[in-house]
Steps between C-alpha positions, in 0.01 A plus 500: 500500500596579143562848364179484302284424802679757720370773268147380574531609865567823689661559838353708782757774433425508128128539566555766766702705253253435221210641704691745720405330828707340775618140509287462814189600303567228243555242776174608664316460170649152462388411854153636421474275191524774237755286316361147549782325316792671676742260664801511730856420391850524643668405822233487767243564227511871578473637145195502276448461129179624342391357164466759225141382442411614855674832434309560176169407665573740788580786262191436286272482803635829633568663162864557591760597246840368614772760543 
Protein backbone atom coordinates (compact mmCIF):
# COMPACT_ATOMS: atom_id res chain seq x y z
CA UNK A 1 0.00 0.00 0.00
CA UNK A 2 1.42 3.38 -0.94
CA UNK A 3 1.74 6.32 1.44
CA UNK A 4 -1.04 8.13 -0.38
CA UNK A 5 -3.54 5.31 0.04
CA UNK A 6 -2.54 4.68 3.68
CA UNK A 7 -3.82 8.17 4.52
CA UNK A 8 -7.21 7.14 3.14
CA UNK A 9 -7.68 4.60 5.95
CA UNK A 10 -7.82 4.65 9.75
CA UNK A 11 -6.91 1.99 12.29
CA UNK A 12 -9.12 0.79 15.13
CA UNK A 13 -6.91 2.62 17.64
CA UNK A 14 -7.03 5.87 15.67
CA UNK A 15 -10.82 5.76 15.54
CA UNK A 16 -11.12 4.87 19.22
CA UNK A 17 -9.05 7.91 20.13
CA UNK A 18 -10.89 10.10 17.66
CA UNK A 19 -14.27 9.30 19.24
CA UNK A 20 -13.14 8.60 22.80
CA UNK A 21 -14.36 4.99 22.83
CA UNK A 22 -12.57 1.68 23.31
CA UNK A 23 -10.90 -0.37 20.60
CA UNK A 24 -13.46 -3.09 21.40
CA UNK A 25 -16.30 -0.69 20.58
CA UNK A 26 -14.81 0.01 17.15
CA UNK A 27 -14.36 -3.72 16.50
CA UNK A 28 -17.97 -4.32 17.53
CA UNK A 29 -19.15 -1.62 15.14
CA UNK A 30 -17.11 -3.22 12.35
CA UNK A 31 -18.67 -6.62 13.15
CA UNK A 32 -22.12 -5.00 13.15
CA UNK A 33 -21.52 -3.55 9.66
CA UNK A 34 -21.26 0.10 10.68
CA UNK A 35 -18.14 0.37 8.51
CA UNK A 36 -19.06 -1.81 5.51
CA UNK A 37 -15.74 -1.35 3.71
CA UNK A 38 -13.45 -2.14 6.65
CA UNK A 39 -11.01 -4.95 5.99
CA UNK A 40 -8.48 -7.04 7.88
CA UNK A 41 -4.71 -6.78 7.43
CA UNK A 42 -1.57 -8.10 9.09
CA UNK A 43 -0.34 -11.44 10.27
CA UNK A 44 -3.36 -13.59 10.94
CA UNK A 45 -5.50 -10.77 9.55
CA UNK A 46 -6.08 -9.49 13.08
CA UNK A 47 -5.94 -5.74 12.38
CA UNK A 48 -8.55 -3.63 10.61
CA UNK A 49 -8.37 -0.65 8.31
CA UNK A 50 -11.42 1.55 7.87
CA UNK A 51 -11.71 3.72 4.75
CA UNK A 52 -11.96 7.43 5.47
CA UNK A 53 -15.18 7.54 3.42
CA UNK A 54 -16.81 5.20 5.97
CA UNK A 55 -15.50 7.38 8.79
CA UNK A 56 -16.91 10.57 7.25
CA UNK A 57 -20.28 8.90 6.60
CA UNK A 58 -20.40 7.68 10.22
CA UNK A 59 -19.65 11.14 11.58
CA UNK A 60 -22.20 12.83 9.31
CA UNK A 61 -24.91 10.31 10.19
CA UNK A 62 -24.30 10.83 13.90
CA UNK A 63 -23.32 14.51 13.72
CA UNK A 64 -20.00 13.79 15.43
CA UNK A 65 -17.18 16.29 15.52
CA UNK A 66 -13.87 14.40 15.72
CA UNK A 67 -11.67 15.23 18.69
